[in-house]
N, C-alpha and C positions, 0 to 999 in steps of 0.2 A: 817391108812387107812383100812377100813373094806371092806368086800366083795361087799357091795352096791356101794361104791365109785369106786371100780375096774370095776364092771359091767357098771356103768354109763360112765366111761372113754372109755371103749371099744365100747359101743353102740353109744355114741355121736361122735366118730371118723368115724363111718360108715354112709355114705349118704343114702344108700338104705335099711338099716336095716340088721339084722342078725338073724338066727335061734338060739334058746337057746343052742343047742349043739355047734355051732360055737363060741358063746360067751364064753361058758365054756372052750372050747379048747384054745381060745385066752387068757383068764385070766390065765389059768394053764401054758401056755407057757411063757407069759410075766412076771408073778410074781412067777413062780416056786412053786405054791401051788395047791393042788388038788381041783378042783371045778367040779361039775357035773351039768347037765342041770336042774335037779330038784331044786338045790340051786338057779340057775339063775331064774327059773320060780317063786320061792318063793320071791326073791328080786323084781321082776317085779310086782307081785301081791300085795305086801306090800307097793309099792311106785307108785301108779297109776298116780300121777302127773308128774313123771319123764320119763315115757315111754308111747309109743303108740304101740298097737299090731295090725298088718295088715297082713292078709294071712299067719299067723304063724310066721312072722318076728317081731322082736322087734326093734322099731325105737325111735329116740329122738322126742319129740314134736316140732312142728314147731310154732315158735312165730313170728307173723306178726306185 
């Protein structure tokens, strides 16, 4: 499981979305690995189909 998978798991659990720093802290706490907000932003930027960015928060895309 790489950092992308961990970020996806944290973001998809949140209904309202999270800021990159909150995502980094959640990943670090849950998996006991150091992650910073810059790494989270890189994951989001490299995987545009997996995330939506609204008002600075990262959310899961809504599939209707």
